[in-house]
C-alpha positions in Angstrom: 0.0 0.0 0.0 2.8 2.3 0.8 4.7 1.8 -2.5 1.7 2.8 -4.7 1.2 5.9 -2.6 4.9 6.9 -3.0 4.7 6.3 -6.7 1.6 8.4 -7.0 3.2 11.2 -5.0 6.3 11.2 -7.3 4.2 11.3 -10.4 2.2 14.2 -9.1 5.4 16.0 -8.1 6.9 15.6 -11.5 3.7 16.8 -13.2 3.6 19.8 -11.0 7.3 20.7 -11.7 6.7 20.2 -15.4 3.6 22.4 -15.4 5.6 25.2 -13.6 8.5 24.8 -16.1 6.2 25.0 -19.2 4.2 27.8 -17.7 7.3 29.8 -17.0 8.6 29.0 -20.5 5.3 30.2 -22.0 5.5 33.4 -20.0 9.0 34.0 -21.1 8.0 33.4 -24.7 5.2 35.9 -24.4 7.6 38.5 -22.9 10.3 38.0 -25.5 7.9 37.8 -28.4 9.0 34.3 -29.5 5.4 33.2 -30.5 5.4 36.1 -33.0 6.9 36.4 -36.4 7.9 39.8 -37.7 8.3 41.5 -41.0 9.8 44.9 -41.5 9.7 47.5 -44.3 11.9 50.5 -44.4 13.5 53.3 -46.4 17.1 54.6 -46.0 18.9 57.7 -47.2 22.7 57.8 -47.5 25.6 58.0 -49.8 27.5 55.9 -52.3 31.2 56.4 -53.1 33.3 54.6 -55.7 36.8 53.2 -55.4 38.7 52.0 -58.4 40.8 53.3 -61.3 39.9 56.9 -61.0 39.5 57.0 -57.2 42.0 54.5 -55.8 41.4 55.7 -52.2 38.2 56.0 -50.2 37.2 59.7 -50.0 34.4 60.6 -47.6 33.6 63.8 -49.6 33.1 61.6 -52.7 29.8 60.4 -51.4 26.8 61.1 -53.6 23.1 60.7 -52.5 21.5 57.3 -52.5 18.1 55.9 -51.8 17.7 52.4 -50.1 14.4 50.5 -49.9 14.3 47.2 -48.0 12.0 44.4 -46.7 12.9 41.9 -43.9 11.2 38.8 -42.6 12.5 36.9 -39.6 13.7 33.3 -39.7 14.5 33.2 -36.0 15.2 35.7 -33.2 18.7 36.2 -34.7 18.3 35.8 -38.4 16.1 37.6 -41.0 15.7 37.3 -44.7 16.3 40.6 -46.5 15.6 42.0 -50.0 16.7 45.5 -51.0 16.7 48.1 -53.8 19.5 50.7 -53.9 19.4 53.6 -56.3 22.4 55.9 -56.4 24.8 58.0 -58.4 28.6 58.0 -58.3 31.0 60.7 -59.4 34.9 60.6 -59.4 37.5 62.5 -61.3 41.3 62.4 -61.6 41.4 66.2 -61.2 40.3 65.8 -57.6 43.0 63.3 -56.8 45.5 65.4 -58.8 45.2 68.3 -56.3 45.5 66.0 -53.2 48.5 65.3 -51.1 48.7 61.9 -52.7 49.2 63.3 -56.2 52.8 62.2 -56.4 51.6 58.6 -56.0 49.1 58.8 -58.9 51.0 59.4 -62.1 48.4 57.7 -64.2 45.7 59.9 -62.9 47.7 63.0 -63.5 48.2 62.1 -67.1 44.8 60.7 -67.7 42.6 63.3 -66.0 39.5 61.1 -66.5 36.0 62.0 -65.2 33.5 59.2 -64.4 29.8 59.7 -63.6 27.8 56.5 -63.0 24.1 55.9 -62.2 23.3 52.5 -60.6 20.3 50.3 -59.7 21.1 47.5 -57.3 18.7 44.6 -56.4 19.9 42.4 -53.6 18.8 39.5 -51.4 20.5 38.0 -48.3 20.4 37.7 -44.6 20.8 39.9 -41.5 22.3 38.5 -38.3 21.3 40.3 -35.1 23.8 39.9 -32.2 21.2 40.7 -29.5 17.6 39.6 -29.1 16.0 42.7 -30.6 12.4 41.6 -29.8 12.9 40.9 -26.1 10.4 43.4 -24.7 11.6 42.9 -21.2 14.6 45.2 -22.1 14.1 48.9 -21.3 16.1 49.8 -24.4 15.9 47.6 -27.4 18.8 47.7 -29.8 21.2 45.4 -31.6 24.3 45.5 -33.8 23.9 43.3 -36.8 25.9 41.9 -39.8 24.5 41.6 -43.3 25.6 39.6 -46.3 23.8 39.6 -49.7 24.1 38.8 -53.4 23.1 41.5 -55.8 22.5 42.3 -59.4 23.7 45.8 -60.4 22.6 47.7 -63.5 24.7 50.7 -64.2 25.2 53.4 -66.8 28.2 55.6 -66.9 29.8 58.5 -68.8 33.6 58.5 -68.8 35.6 61.3 -70.4 39.3 62.2 -70.4 41.6 65.1 -71.4 42.6 62.9 -74.3 39.4 61.2 -75.8 41.5 58.4 -77.3 42.0 57.1 -73.8 38.3 56.3 -73.6 37.8 55.1 -77.1 40.4 54.2 -79.8 40.8 56.4 -82.8 39.0 55.1 -85.9 36.7 52.8 -83.9 33.7 54.6 -85.4 31.9 54.8 -82.1 31.9 56.8 -78.9 32.6 54.5 -75.9 32.4 57.2 -73.3 28.8 56.1 -72.6 28.3 52.5 -71.4 25.6 50.5 -69.8 26.4 47.2 -68.1 25.0 44.5 -65.8 27.1 42.7 -63.2 26.9 40.8 -60.0 28.1 42.1 -56.6 28.4 40.8 -53.0 27.2 43.5 -50.6 28.7 43.0 -47.1 28.1 45.4 -44.2 27.3 46.0 -40.5 24.9 48.2 -38.8 23.0 49.1 -35.6 19.2 49.1 -35.1 17.4 51.0 -32.3 13.7 50.7 -31.4 12.0 54.0 -31.2 8.7 52.3 -30.2 7.1 48.9 -30.5 6.8 49.3 -34.3 9.2 52.0 -35.4 13.0 51.4 -35.8 15.9 53.7 -36.5 19.0 52.2 -38.1 22.5 53.0 -39.4 24.3 50.8 -41.9 27.6 50.9 -43.7 29.0 48.4 -46.2 30.9 47.6 -49.3 29.8 46.2 -52.7 32.5 43.9 -54.1 31.9 43.8 -57.9 32.4 40.9 -60.3 33.7 43.3 -63.0 36.6 45.7 -63.4 34.8 47.7 -66.1 32.5 49.6 -63.7 34.3 52.8 -64.6 34.6 52.0 -68.3 38.4 52.1 -68.2 39.9 48.7 -67.7 39.6 47.4 -71.3 41.3 50.5 -72.8 44.9 51.6 -73.1 46.8 49.6 -70.5 49.6 52.2 -70.5 47.3 54.6 -68.6 45.1 52.0 -66.9 45.6 49.6 -64.0 43.8 46.4 -64.8 44.6 44.9 -61.4 42.7 47.7 -59.5 39.4 46.1 -58.7 36.3 48.4 -58.8 33.9 48.5 -55.9 31.7 51.0 -54.1 30.5 51.7 -50.6 27.1 52.6 -49.1 26.5 54.2 -45.8 23.2 55.7 -44.5 20.4 56.0 -42.0 17.0 54.3 -42.2 13.6 54.3 -40.7 11.4 51.2 -40.7 8.1 49.8 -39.5 7.7 46.3 -38.0 4.6 44.2 -38.5 3.8 41.5 -36.0 1.9 38.3 -36.6 0.8 36.2 -33.6 1.3 32.5 -34.2 -1.7 30.7 -32.7 -1.1 27.1 -31.5 -2.6 24.5 -33.7 -5.4 22.6 -32.0 -5.0 18.8 -32.1 -7.5 16.9 -34.1 -10.1 15.0 -32.1 -10.0 11.2 -32.4 -13.3 9.8 -33.4 -14.2 6.7 -31.5 -15.4 3.9 -33.7 -18.2 1.7 -32.5 
């Protein structure tokens, strides 16, 4: 008689401990927002700057305005899918570099005196990784640094001129190659910080680089190699601030199907 009572007491104790554990887990999930899935839409304003043949060094004042539109959808509390559209315009010229303190290191630019203006349209897709639990509403201040990596297609159109037009297009070619439209792939990589202004509104800052799969982004690499550096890889940077809005979806538990008793 004593053994069954002890067994019953142990079972009841385990059930009680389990119910407390799952209740506390459920409460924690409600507080941290784990039963929810989120999606986020936003707009960013910033600048793009080119680094390549004409501008071999990053120059902060070389930034030109850019518009960034994006959409994110969470996979987990740390990872979110991301798609983005970046529209920008880039300008660089050898004359700017020629007047800098580094002019003595840029003999090609001094001779070439090229001017490049490029409009670009970038469509990208990838992931963001949040280092902190951004949707833990128990925190008084919600923020997180994050890392982003994407794959992008870049459509660009540029106009390239030089003091000697034959640098841009060979004599007798019968066409003006100063204007060029191209399509290439890129790998956008960057980091940022996101801060919650409210339950739905977010403020962000992001900076990153676009590594291009072409060296003809400035329309110079395939021309006269005496005044070009074919080993100087073209790329461009983006940095900007953004405002976004988060949508929440409550994931209701699925009710188990009732078993019909057969007679």
